[in-house]
C-alpha positions in Angstrom: 84.1 132.3 83.1 87.7 133.5 82.3 88.4 133.8 86.1 87.4 130.2 86.6 89.7 129.0 83.8 92.6 131.0 85.2 92.0 129.5 88.7 91.9 126.0 87.1 95.2 126.6 85.3 96.8 127.9 88.5 95.6 124.8 90.4 96.8 122.4 87.7 100.3 124.2 87.6 100.5 124.0 91.4 99.7 120.3 91.4 102.1 119.6 88.6 104.8 121.6 90.4 104.2 119.8 93.7 104.2 116.4 92.1 107.4 117.2 90.3 109.1 118.4 93.5 108.0 115.3 95.4 109.2 113.1 92.5 112.6 114.8 92.6 112.8 114.3 96.4 112.0 110.6 96.0 114.8 110.2 93.4 117.3 112.2 95.5 116.5 110.2 98.7 116.9 106.9 96.8 120.2 108.1 95.4 121.3 108.8 99.0 120.2 105.3 100.1 122.4 103.8 97.3 125.4 105.9 98.3 124.9 105.0 102.0 124.5 101.3 101.2 127.7 101.3 99.2 129.6 103.1 102.0 128.2 100.6 104.6 129.3 97.6 102.4 132.8 99.0 102.2 133.1 99.8 105.9 130.9 97.8 108.3 130.6 100.4 111.0 127.5 101.0 113.1 127.6 104.8 112.2 127.2 103.9 108.5 124.5 101.5 109.3 122.5 104.2 111.2 123.1 106.6 108.3 121.8 104.0 105.9 118.7 103.5 108.0 118.2 107.3 108.2 118.3 107.6 104.4 115.9 104.6 104.1 113.4 106.3 106.4 113.9 109.5 104.4 113.2 107.6 101.1 110.1 105.9 102.6 108.8 109.2 104.0 109.2 110.8 100.6 107.5 107.9 98.8 104.6 108.1 101.2 104.3 111.9 100.7 104.4 111.5 96.9 101.6 108.9 97.1 99.6 111.2 99.4 100.1 114.0 96.9 99.2 112.0 93.8 96.7 109.4 94.9 95.2 110.2 98.3 93.3 113.3 99.3 94.6 113.2 102.9 97.7 112.0 104.7 98.0 108.3 105.6 97.1 108.0 109.3 98.0 105.2 111.7 95.0 105.1 114.1 96.7 102.7 116.6 99.5 105.3 117.1 97.4 108.4 116.3 100.2 109.5 113.9 100.6 110.3 110.3 102.8 107.7 108.7 105.2 110.3 107.2 105.6 111.9 110.7 106.6 108.5 112.1 109.1 107.9 109.4 110.5 111.4 109.9 110.9 110.7 113.6 112.7 107.4 112.9 115.0 109.2 110.4 115.8 111.8 113.1 116.5 109.1 115.6 118.8 107.2 113.2 120.7 110.4 112.4 121.1 111.1 116.1 122.4 107.6 116.7 124.8 107.9 113.8 126.2 111.2 115.1 126.5 110.1 118.7 128.0 106.7 118.3 131.7 106.4 118.9 133.8 105.4 116.0 134.6 101.7 115.9 138.3 101.5 115.2 139.0 97.8 115.6 140.3 97.7 112.1 142.4 100.8 112.2 145.1 100.8 114.9 147.3 103.9 114.9 150.3 104.7 117.0 150.2 107.9 119.1 152.5 110.6 117.9 155.6 111.1 120.2 156.6 114.7 120.5 
């Protein structure tokens, strides 16, 4: 009987720890969304827009993962795509980061003169 109680305590601690980590991840990703949104409102550049989208997808992915951990016994599955929802959101996040990093900087509002040597 003591072995069963010890196993139960370990399982409860693992679940509490996992829920806590996922809650921290949701909070952190939502803070990143707020920072990226503020940056985009200051500088309307497509790179900032794609960074904002990437952080939105990160936040949604973490919210879905938290709900899967707390409420559901299995991951949310999209049968028409044959994908887990969190995997689709992770892919969209990766795509948004890639677009943000590979876009050329729009400098229509910043014109600088070349340096004469």
